[in-house]
VEXZAMAR-592654 format. One record per atom (N, C-alpha, C, O): residue in three letters; x, y, z. Coordinates in steps of 0.02 Angstrom, whole numbers, plus 50000, padded with zeros to 5 digits. Layout:
% VEXZAMAR-592654
alaXYZ;...
END
This chain:
% VEXZAMAR-592654
met552715529352956;met552485531553015;met552825528153075;met552935522153083;ser552975533053113;ser553215529453175;ser552705526953228;ser552145529453233;tyr552925522053268;tyr552285518153314;tyr552325523453369;tyr552105520953421;leu552545530053378;leu552415532753428;leu551815538353395;leu551405540953432;ser551815539753324;ser551365543253296;ser550785537153296;ser550255538853323;lys550785532553278;lys550235527853284;lys549965525953350;lys549435522853351;val550295527653412;val550025528353474;val549485532353477;val548895530853484;arg549815538753470;arg549405546053472;arg548785545153438;arg548265546553467;gln548785542453366;gln548295541553313;gln547665538153349;gln547095539853365;ala548055532353352;ala547415525953374;ala547215526953449;ala546695524253467;asn547595530853495;asn547315531053560;asn547145524153601;asn546725524153645;pro547455519053586;pro547415512153598;pro547205511453673;pro547545514653713;leu546625507353698;leu546645504853768;leu547025499353761;leu547145495153717;val547225501253841;val547725497953868;val547415496753938;val547265501053979;his547315488453945;his547075484353985;his547675483354062;his548125479154057;asn547635485754102;asn548055483554153;asn547875481854210;asn547585485554250;ile548085474654222;ile548045471654303;ile548625471754332;ile549025467254323;thr548775478454386;thr549335479154410;thr549455479154466;thr549075475254495;asn549895482154507;asn549985482654565;asn549835488854597;asn549895493854562;ile549625489654667;ile549235493954703;ile549625500454712;ile549365505954719;val550525498754712;val550915503554712;val550995509054662;val551245514554674;val550725506854595;val550795509154527;val550345511854484;val550445515154434;ala549705509854515;ala549035510854465;ala548945517754447;ala548855519454388;asn548975521754496;asn548905528654484;asn549425531854421;asn549275534954370;phe550115529654448;phe550535532754403;phe550555529254320;phe550595532554269;thr550525523354323;thr550485519054267;thr549825521554211;thr549815521054150;ala549265524254259;ala548565527154219;ala548845535554184;ala548735538254130;asn549125536954225;asn549365543554210;asn549815544654144;asn549685548054095;gly550335541254157;gly550965539554102;gly550615538154032;gly550815540553979;leu549985533154039;leu549745530253972;leu549265536453954;leu549235537953894;leu548925539953995;leu548605546953967;leu549175551553938;leu549025554453885;ala549665552453957;ala550035557253949;ala550365555353885;ala550495560153847;leu550545548953863;leu550795545353806;leu550395545353743;leu550565544953684;gly549525545953783;gly549235545253709;gly548775540353699;gly548365540553653;ala548835534253756;ala548475529553744;ala547865529953803;ala547815535153835;ser547445524853815;ser546855524453861;ser547015519753890;ser547155514253865;pro547015521553972;pro546975515554004;pro546515513654052;pro546235517554091;phe546425507254049;phe545935504954077;phe546265500154146;phe546705495954136;met545995501554211;met546315497254255;met545875492854290;met545855492854351;ala545455488354249;ala545075484254280;ala545225476854312;ala545405472654271;asp545185474954380;asp545335469254396;asp544905464254424;asp545035458554445;ala544475466754421;ala543645461954432;ala543695455154391;ala543795455454330;leu543635448954423;leu543545442754391;leu542825442454340;leu542785439054288;glu542455445454361;glu541735447354325;glu541795450354243;glu541445448654195;glu542355455254245;glu542465459454191;glu543105457654141;glu543115459054081;val543545454654173;val544125455854148;val543965453054087;val543985457754047;ala543825447954058;ala543865444054004;ala543575449053943;ala543795449753886;asp542975452653976;asp542655457153928;asp543155462653890;asp543275464253832;val543395464553962;val543865471453950;val544555469953908;val544855474253875;ala544755463153915;ala545525461453864;ala545085460853811;ala545345464153767;ala544525458353788;ala544445455853737;ala544315462753690;ala544485462553631;met544025468453716;met544055474453666;met544475480853678;met544385486853675;ser545105475553697;ser545725480353712;ser546365481453650;ser546465477653603;gly546635485853660;gly547195484953609;gly547725480753636;gly548095477853597;ala547785480153701;ala548425476453734;ala548305475653799;ala548035480453828;val548475469453837;val548435467853902;val549185467253943;val549715464853924;val549065469253986;val549755469354037;val549585468354101;val549145471154134;leu550025463454115;leu549835459454172;leu550495459854225;leu550995456854204;asn550545462254273;asn550855465854324;asn550825461454400;asn550365462554439;ile551375456254417;ile551365454054487;ile551625457954537;ile551885454154578;gly551675463554553;gly551955466454596;gly551655466454673;gly551955467154726;thr550985465454659;thr550735466054741;thr550245458554737;thr549645459054725;leu550465453954745;leu549855446954729;leu549525446254784;leu549595447754843;asn549005442954740;asn548385439354784;asn548155434854748;asn548245434854687;glu547775429654786;glu547445425254730;glu546835427654704;glu546475422954686;ala546645432054698;ala546095434754678;ala546375439654610;ala546015440854562;ala546955441754617;ala547255445254542;ala547635438954499;ala547875439154442;ile547595432554555;ile548125429454492;ile547435427154437;ile547425426954375;ala546955425754483;ala546415421854445;ala546275426154378;ala546295424154320;ser546115433754409;ser545755439754369;ser546675438854290;ser546645437754229;met547005439454313;met547665439554262;met547475432954216;met547385433654156;leu547425427354245;leu547405422254191;leu546785420654152;leu546785417154102;lys546375423054173;lys545705425254132;lys545745431854082;lys545525431454024;ala545985436554103;ala546285442554054;ala546695439254006;ala546565439953947;gly547085436654020;gly547565433353967;gly547375428253933;gly547665427853879;gln546865422853948;gln546535420453928;gln546185422553861;gln546305420153805;ala545765427153876;ala545335430853829;ala545735434253774;ala545595434353714;ala546435438253815;ala546845441453744;ala546985437253710;ala546795438153652;asn547345431053723;asn547565425553688;asn546845423853633;asn546865424753572;arg546455421953659;arg545745421053611;arg545515425653537;arg545245424653483;gln545815431253575;gln545495437653537;gln546145439253487;gln546025442853439;gly546725437253494;gly547505440853474;gly547715446353493;gly548025450253456;val547535447453564;val547745455353593;val548345453553603;val548485447853623;pro548865458753587;pro549525459053625;pro549405456253700;pro548865456253730;leu550045453853725;leu549935453153798;leu550535452053821;leu550875447553797;val550795456653878;val551225459153916;val551365457653993;val551005459654040;leu551935453953997;leu551925451354083;leu552505454354091;leu552975453754051;asp552525458854157;asp552905461754193;asp553035455554263;asp552595454754304;pro553445453254265;pro553575447354324;pro553835449454379;pro554315446354403;val553585454554408;val553985459754465;val554255452754520;val553935447754535;gly554925454754540;gly555055448854594;gly555245441454580;gly555485437654622;ala555145440254531;ala555125433554513;ala555795431854535;ala556285435554537;gly555745425554553;gly556395424054591;gly556545424954671;gly556875421454710;ala556225430454681;ala556305432454750;ala555925429754806;ala556125430154864;thr555455427254790;thr554985421454830;thr554865416254801;thr554865416254740;ala554735410354837;ala554415404354808;ala553675407154764;ala553565405654705;tyr553305410654799;tyr552785411854795;tyr552715415754721;tyr552295413754679;arg553105420654709;arg553135424954654;arg553475419654591;arg553225419354535;thr553995416354609;thr554225410254554;thr553595405754537;thr553545403754479;glu553145404154580;glu552765399954560;glu552145403754528;glu551795399954495;val551955409054529;val551285412154518;val551775414154429;val551385413454382;thr552335415854411;thr552495417654359;thr552635411454316;thr552655411454255;ala552725406354356;ala552705398854303;ala552145397654292;ala552035395454235;lys551555398554338;lys550855396154306;lys550435401254245;lys549975399554208;leu550755407854251;leu550465412354214;leu551015410454144;leu550785413054093;leu551605406854132;leu551905406554076;leu551695400554066;leu551535399854007;gly551615396254095;gly551225389254090;gly550445389754042;gly550295385953997;glu550115394654064;glu549545394554028;glu549295400253969;glu548795399653934;leu549715405253968;leu549645410353922;leu550195409553872;leu550675405853881;gln550115413453815;gln550525413253771;gln550725422653773;gln550245426453767;leu551215424853779;leu551475432153779;leu551595433253736;leu551775428753697;thr551565441753712;thr551905443253661;thr552465446653680;thr552815449353638;ala552615446853749;ala553105452353755;ala553345450753844;ala552865449753882;leu553875450753865;leu554075449653934;leu554595456053957;leu555155456953933;arg554315459954003;arg554885464354009;arg555195463754097;arg554805463654144;gly555815463654105;gly555865463554162;gly556715464454178;gly557085464054129;asn556955465254230;asn557575465254251;asn557975460254234;asn557765455054207;val558575461254249;val558975452254217;val558865447054288;val558925441054274;ala558765448254341;ala558755443054377;ala557995437654358;ala557915431554351;glu557465444554354;glu556735441954335;glu556915437054264;glu556805431054266;val557065438554234;val557155436654160;val557565429454167;val557385424754133;ala558115428954212;ala558445424454233;ala557915419754253;ala557725415054218;asn557675421354312;asn557045415454325;asn556675411754284;asn556475405954290;val556625415554245;val555975413754193;val556215409154144;val555835405054117;ala556985409554128;ala557355406854072;ala557745399354127;ala558105394654111;gly557545400854173;gly557965394954223;gly558605395554225;gly558975390654230;glu558775400754224;glu559655401354238;glu559785405054308;glu559395408654339;arg560435403354327;arg560465405454406;arg560615414054405;arg560935415854356;trp560475417854440;trp560665423854435;trp560485426954506;trp559895425654520;ala560795430554554;ala560855433954607;ala559995437554611;ala559835440854561;ser559585437054655;ser559235441554655;ser558955443054745;ser558955439354794;lys558795448354738;lys558705452954810;lys558175456954804;lys558305462554781;gly557445455654819;gly557015460054819;gly556805462754742;gly557215462254697;val556165465654730;val555805467254674;val556215471554617;val556025472354559;asp556865474254648;asp557245479254604;asp557905474754589;asp558295477254548;ala558015470454609;ala558785466154584;ala558745466354505;ala558305466254462;gly559465466754508;gly559605467054430;gly560365467254424;gly560615467354368;ala560735467454478;ala561465468354453;ala561715460454454;ala561505455954491;gly562105460154412;gly562525452754424;gly562845452754372;gly562795457554334;glu563245447154357;glu563785446654313;glu563505440554252;glu563235435554275;gly563565441154175;gly563385436254160;gly563215438254072;gly563235444354065;asp563105435254019;asp563005436853951;asp562385439153963;asp562025434153959;val562045444153977;val561295446053966;val561045446653897;val560475448853900;ile561195445953847;ile561015445453771;ile560935440853769;ile560415438953741;ala561385436153796;ala561365428753773;ala560815427053805;ala560395424153772;leu560695428253870;leu560055428853925;leu559455427953892;leu559085423053883;ala559425434453876;ala558595438053843;ala558555433453776;ala557995431653760;asn559055431553741;asn558795427253677;asn558635419953685;asn558295416353649;lys559045417953757;lys558775410853766;lys557965412253803;lys557465409153785;ala557965417353854;ala557225417953865;ala556605419453796;ala556025417553786;ala556925422153772;ala556415425353702;ala556255418153655;ala555705417653628;arg556795412553647;arg556795407153617;arg556225401153654;arg555825397453624;lys556325401853716;lys556095397453774;lys555325399453773;lys554885395153777;leu555185405853769;leu554445407153779;leu554065409153701;leu553455408453691;asn554475411453656;asn554275411753600;asn553865417953599;asn553285418453579;cys554305423553628;cys553885430853624;cys554515435953639;cys555075434253657;val554345440853628;val554795445553634;val555065446953716;val554715447453765;val555865447353712;val555905448153791;val556425454753788;val556915455953753;ile556075458553844;ile556415464353848;ile556855462753927;ile556545459553969;ile557465464653942;ile557775468453992;ile558215473153998;ile558775474253975;thr557705477054051;thr557945482754058;thr558545482254110;thr558695477754149;gly558905489854093;gly559525489754135;gly559955497554096;gly559675501754060;lys560645497554116;lys560775504754104;lys560715503354039;lys560365507654012;glu560955498353993;glu560625496153927;glu559995493053925;glu559775489653971;asp559645494453860;asp558975490953863;asp558965484553803;asp559065485853744;ile558855478453823;ile559015473853774;ile558365470853738;ile558095466253769;ile558125472253686;ile557475469953671;ile557645464653613;ile558095465753571;thr557255459153613;thr557595453853571;thr556995448053562;thr556745445753614;asp556735445753494;asp556425439353471;asp556705433753473;asp556375428853456;gly557375432953494;gly557815426853489;gly558145426353424;gly558585422053427;lys558105429253365;lys558245430953306;lys558675436853294;lys559275436753280;arg558265442053302;arg558485449353315;arg558535451753366;arg558155450353413;thr559035456153370;thr559125459053447;thr559285466653442;thr559805468053412;tyr558965471053465;tyr558955478153477;tyr559315480453551;tyr559175477953605;ile559765485353541;ile560015488953600;ile559645496053609;ile559565499753561;ala559445497453671;ala559215503953660;ala559535508053723;ala559455505853780;ser559895514253712;ser560285515953755;ser560175522753790;ser560565525753827;asn559565524653769;asn559345530953792;asn559115529353890;asn559035523853918;gly559085533753909;gly558795534253980;gly559075538254038;gly559305543654020;his559105536954104;his559425542754147;his559215538354212;his558655536454232;pro560005537354243;pro559865534754325;pro559335536354373;pro559255532754423;ile558945541854363;ile558375545754408;ile558005541354410;ile557765539254463;leu557865538454342;leu557195533554335;leu557135528654400;leu556575526954419;thr557765526254435;thr557705520354478;thr557595522854542;thr557635519054591;arg557435529554547;arg557285532754625;arg556515534954617;arg556355539554655;val556065532754579;val555375533954575;val555225526254556;val555435521854518;thr554775527154601;thr554455518554616;thr553765517454544;thr553325521354527;gly553905511954524;gly553345512254451;gly553545514154396;gly553115514454352;thr554175515954378;thr554535518354319;thr554515511554267;thr554285511954210;gly554735506554290;gly554735499054272;gly554195496654247;gly554165493254195;cys553555498754294;cys553055495454284;cys552665499654220;cys552475497054168;leu552615507254239;leu552485511454180;leu552795508654118;leu552435509254069;leu553295506254109;leu553745505154038;leu553425500054015;leu553235499953957;ser553295494254065;ser552875488654037;ser552235489653996;ser552075486453946;ala551845495254030;ala551125498153996;ala551355501653937;ala551105499753884;val551775506153936;val551935509553873;val552215503353823;val552015503253765;val552645498653844;val552775493553792;val552095489453767;val552185486253716;gly551515489253793;gly550885486453777;gly550505491953732;gly550215490353680;ala550535499453758;ala550305502453693;ala550605503453628;ala550215505253584;phe551205502553612;phe551525502653564;phe551425496853521;phe551385497053459;leu551385489453572;leu551075484253523;leu550535483853509;leu550315479553471;ala550125489153541;ala549355488653511;ala549365493453444;ala548925493653402;ala549975497353444;ala549795501553390;ala550405498253323;ala550525500953268;ser550695492453347;ser550885488953279;ser550435484953254;ser550585482453200;gly549825483353279;gly549255479653250;gly549145480653190;gly549235486253168;gly548905474853144;gly548725477353063;gly549455475653019;gly549405477452960;gly549925473453031;gly550555472253003;gly551025475353030;gly551435476852987;gly551175476953080;gly551725479953089;gly552225474053149;gly552025469453184;asp552705476053143;asp553265471853165;asp553165473853253;asp552995479353273;val553305468353292;val553175467653346;val553685470953386;val553625475753424;leu554305466653364;leu554955468653397;leu555195474553388;leu555505477053435;glu555095479253311;glu555205485053310;glu554675490453356;glu554885495553384;ala554015488253357;ala553735491953403;ala553995492153478;ala554015497353510;ala554155486553501;ala554445487053565;ala554985489853583;ala555075492753636;ala555435489153530;ala556215493053546;ala556025501253539;ala556315505253576;glu555555503153493;glu555485509853493;glu555165511453557;glu555415516353585;ala554575508153596;ala554475508753643;ala554935510253709;ala554805514053756;leu555505506253700;leu556015507253759;leu556445514453741;leu556595518753782;ser556595514453668;ser557045520353658;ser556645526353686;ser556835530253730;phe555955526453648;phe555685533353665;phe555495534853756;phe555465540353784;tyr555405529253780;tyr555425529853850;tyr556035533153882;tyr555975537053929;gly556645531453855;gly557375533353881;gly557325540253860;gly557585544453898;val557015542253801;val557175548953780;val556975554553833;val557275559353858;ala556215551653841;ala555715555053882;ala556115556653939;ala556205562253963;ala556385550353964;ala556765551754047;ala557315554854040;ala557365558954085;glu557775554954002;glu558175561853975;glu557975567753988;glu558205571154034;leu557505569653945;leu557325576353930;leu556875579653988;leu556795585653994;ala556535573754038;ala556335575154099;ala556855577254167;ala556745581354212;ala557345573554156;ala558045576254192;ala558365580554184;ala558725582954228;glu558305582954121;glu558625590154101;glu558255595054127;glu558505599254164;ala557395595154104;ala557045599754122;ala557095599754197;ala557415604754213;ala556935596254249;ala557095595854318;ala557605598454351;ala557605601254406;glu558165596954302;glu558785598254333;glu559015595154401;glu558985588954401;asp559255598154464;asp559475593754512;asp558765596054576;asp558845596254636;gln558315596954551;gln557635597254592;gln557465589654645;gln557245589654703;gly557635584054607;gly557405578754641;gly556935574454609;gly556725576154554;pro556705568254638;pro556435563654594;pro555795566454609;pro555415562154588;gly555445571154634;gly554795571754642;gly554625576854590;gly554075576554561;ser555075581554577;ser555135585454521;ser555195581054440;ser554885582754389;phe555575576454445;phe555725574954397;phe555065568154368;phe554955566254310;gln554815566154422;gln554305562854403;gln553685566454361;gln553465563654311;ile553475571354378;ile552895575654366;ile553285578154280;ile552945577854229;glu554035580654278;glu554105581654219;glu554285575354176;glu554485576254118;phe554255569654198;phe554155564654155;phe553675563554133;phe553685561654074;leu553005564154167;leu552435564554135;leu552475569454066;leu552405567754007;asn552595575054090;asn552555578754032;asn552965577953971;asn552785579753914;gln553505575153986;gln553915573653919;gln553465567253899;gln553555566053839;leu553145564153921;leu552815556653889;leu552315562053839;leu552315560653778;ala552035565953854;ala551545569453820;ala552045572853761;ala551945572453701;leu552555576153792;leu552825584153731;leu553375579853686;leu553655583453644;val553605572753686;val554195570853641;val553765569753577;val553295565653575;thr553945573653523;thr553625572753477;thr554175567453434;thr554775566853447;pro553815563853382;pro554165559053326;pro554815561253316;pro555325557953326;glu554745569553285;glu555455571153265;glu555965571353317;glu556505568753306;leu555805575053387;leu556175575453426;leu556505568153459;leu557085567353480;tyr556045563953456;tyr556245555953466;tyr556685553953418;tyr557175550753436;ser556585555253357;ser557115551753313;ser557735554853318;ser558215551153306;ser557875562253335;ser558625566753347;ser558905564253398;ser559515565153395;arg558685560553457;arg558815558953514;arg558995551653516;arg559405549553558;ser558715548053476;ser558645540153502;ser559445536553508;ser559915540453498;arg559535532053518;arg560105528253520;arg559915520953516;arg560175516853554;leu559525519653477;leu559335513053467;leu559575509053407;leu559435510253348;lys559995503453434;lys560375500453382;lys560145493053351;lys559835489853394;leu560205489953296;leu559975483253295;leu560725479453280;leu561115480453233;leu560775475153332;leu561285471353312;leu561255465053260;leu560775461353247;glu562125464853226;glu562145461753168;glu562155453753207;glu562355451953262;ser561825450153148;ser561735443753177;ser562305438353152;ser562295432553173;
END
């Protein structure tokens, strides 16, 4: 059974502590996929919510001290209960504050997966890479080697998104080639992707392969984007956003398999 089928069968609860820009889009995207979003960030309840969730997703897009405290508490509860934990280090390296917060989260929590653009992951791995704003991602260098270094350093799956997406645990590496450039014209598509990774990791529980689940999440997301772009044609990012939510619900495992361009690199 594909992980996509498992998500829709299990309807996993995905606990998101995310940013104010993307909360609605993230919740709607998870619902369309077949998961169940829980957008709780109150310090008084985040540990309880995390403990009963299938996955916890932390996103530092709009930071404040209350959110950081809640992220730490939810992440610690997830770690205690063996719940998959995903971090989206939005803008890490762009400001000293974001860099410090990312380091604190990484120092106190054990991640299952980290998803970011190349500049964000380079910052986490301690590598120099040009960064300008929260959407920075262009640059020169060996991105696969960077992803592998970060995965070994953090002992988790690392995902670097770009024209091609890299998914690695430091030993095995997948390349996902599906997607569409219009994704970059809708705010929150990367943040929603991190939440979708959480849903697929939740579906991998009970003996599933975490790396395979994450790789399928990236590939599925790209397929949905391609189909949405085709359906919306040249109507613009607003129509694409709506159609993308539709495709997250409509893409079947069979359609996904027929269009997926996901490959495992030879070691």
